[in-house]
Phi, psi and omega in degrees: 000322178297319180296322179295323178296319177300319180298319178297320178300317180300314182294323184294332185245027177253147175280129183284355178268307180265348179064019176250169175302145185301137175241125185049062186296140175232147178244123182271178191299331180283349178103350179278146184246146181215165167295140182301318182291326182292313182289327176298314180298321180295317182285331177301325179289337181266000185302325183294332181280346182065006178233133182241138186231165175278129181298338183266306185261353178067014174294137184258152182227131174222124000282186181298125182295151174275130185269132179231134182296135176271097188296322180296317180293325179296321179295318180297318181295319178298322179295321177298320180296323181292331180282355178087002180283136180242136180269352182293139180295157174294157183303326183290350178275344180279150182285133175261183182302329183267356184265161172271123184269152175292130181284347185255350178288140173255155184071226179285122188271144176274163175294142176287140177265324178214157171244144181254124181283346177270311178287339186055046179217159179248146186228143168280180184296322181296310185280353178274347184307317181303329180292339178261334187264329185260137178295339180300327185256006185300326184269001178289145182266112179262135179227172176300151184310132184229137176271355187253023181301322184291343176290348176276358179263129177293122182292339182273318186246358180056039179239156177293133181276099181252004181244164177223128178265112180287334180295313182260358178054055178209155177283141181219166173265176183297321181296326177297324184293338179253004182246251185290343178257018180297136181085352178279164176280099183242144176221170176291151179300325179295318180294317178296321178298317179301316180296313180293329178296320177297316178298320179299318180297320177298316179298318179296319178299318178297317180296316180297322177295318178295322178299314179299317179297316181292324177296321175297318179298317179299319179296318178298317180295322177297319176297322177298317179301314181295318180295318179298317181297316179298315181297317180296316179300317180294320179297318178297314180298313180295318179298318179298319178297316182295313179295325177297319177298317177298317180297317178297319179298315179295319178297320179295316179296323177298317179294321179297316179297316179300316181294319179296318179299314181295322179295315179293323177301314180297318180297311183294318178298322180296317179298315182296316181295324178297315178295322179298318179296318179298317180295320180295321177297319179296319179299316179299317180295318180294321179297317177299316181296320180297320179295319179294318180293325177297315180297320180295325181294337180268002180287130183272337182281115184295318181296320178297318179301312182291331181288320185271339187300314182305318183285327182278335185280344180282128180257147176287162181300137182276145174295133182287112180247018183294337182279352183273125176062026176264355176214156178296138180276131181254338185051234185252018179299326180295327178295315178301319179296319180294319178294322178296320178297319177298317178301315181297319179295318178297320178298319178296317180297314180297319180295316181293314183281336178297324177300316179294319179297313181298318179296320179298320179294313184289342179276357176297124184233103185270343180285155179299143184295150176298150179297147178295137180303156181253342182236162180296324177299322177295321179292324184295341176297337182251017184299143186224125180278124186244135173239152183270146183268111180302333181290345179258347188291134171301149187291349177265006178257130175259124178263137180212186181053049180066035180064026175260344185239137178240137179232134179278114184257153176283334183258137181291138181272159184267082174258147176285159179293138179206139183295340181274355187283136173287127185250344185257325184230161190275072187237162177204147178247161179285159175284327186273139172274150187242120172223174181068214180253125183223150175219136176212164180231144180239121175264124184232157176218156182117207185257331186197132179218142172257121174261123194220167164229150184207158171285155181297328186270019174300145182299149175256001182283187192294277186288327183291347186265351185298129178299130177086355184247029175204178183267016179244010181205153180230134188216142171257117180275109183258111175255168180294336184240352186201172176231152169219146174252135183239135169205132177055037177068021176244127181258145177234122178298140181233131177256148180164164181293138178292144180203149178274001180232130179243130175261140180235124178246129181235125168244093190299315183294320180280350180073031182251130175227119184234141177245134182234145168273122186250121173215235174292328176234173177250128180239125179293126178264313183200141178233138178248134173240111184211196175235119178269127185259352180218163171300149180255160177230136177286150180205165174222151176233113181268133192262332184226160177301140178085350179291142179231154174214126183234131174278114191285149170278121186252353181246000000 
């Protein structure tokens, strides 16, 4: 608060012309005080007008007042100087090369505080006081300091440009409006500004709305980033668990095989050693018997020889060795071959399934789906050639045109038995699975056809297999006079122009399935927004004999 009081003292005893402490202060008739030299210089410039005014309040004096030094004020100013207070502004208050300078400051100029669009001049705070104090300046338009004030002056007529020519889209002065812009659509600059201001507000509202929309998009994308990160982390964690389980299972099987081999090894070695011991015992016995017979052969007494021979000549039963070396020995080579075969099978399975796993990973699409096309040409960019799978066709459907066309026949066709075949209704699915963005068209004739998509695991039985009447298929029921959409046995009436050609657009990742009536133009019949959990297959259900449905070639 003390500092603020000092600042007020400085302002009270400063000359509003030089902005320094008063030197030889004089007070003129209106009560304002100036340096004697400053007011003299100011009035010297006004001598030609014969009217002299106060630089602050603009009060005029005729004739030129006689200036007399205000001795009391001079004493006060001298006292202020002795206290060390300086009225000169700080350096940062002076105008630099990049600043707008006050047009009324003499010597070193201060920064402009405001610019006047009427005076076409810029003022510091000191010199701006008359615009606030005098009614003469009350209607002047003050703006932030501007370096372009002179651009408001007409270079041709040296007048302020207060008009706007809408024909030439440029600011003009009044003389221009009756001269070279005569006959043009001209209005006041204020009126044009008002009109443009309204447009500006509308533009700002649009921009602000777009900002809000983009901020929502950014938030959604941030949520997508977080969701993707969470999903990826969980997938990595789950994959590691699954592979760890597989590794443990293989390690356990390896341990089981090792244990079985060792157990069988122990059994076989035990059997061999048991036979080996029997043979060794037999050899010992035979050697003993041979020694006795040898000794008997050397006996000279004939009677003794004949008496002992019968008992010594009898041999004990021999160990059966016929199983030894009568076939090639394989040992455990067959086990190695069996494990090798398992390894090869696992490698084949991993190779086959790794392609699917890798494809599933690369098909992750976190960005928002592309907008659905608006024209047939746009849809054709995603055209997909579809052929029908004979293994799924009901036996009353005849496939032709390279398996692109199905016809409901009165006579049963000769198809071989297959678990994928529809047995209850006259339906057929495509051979190709559908993911990503696809578009196809079906040309039909007859009284009624269902154009559908379905999961591969849809039932093939009677009622459970109907397209659109379960949670595994979506179908557009095309009648000669109307349409219906079916899903999970719930029908939805669909309005639209009748056509013998139906277009189907699928964005699998975005969960969008759209049906269009195709003729000279494309008319949206029904759109589904859902989440597809499996690849889809295109299909048709023919309702009456003679009905046909053909998947068109679009390329």
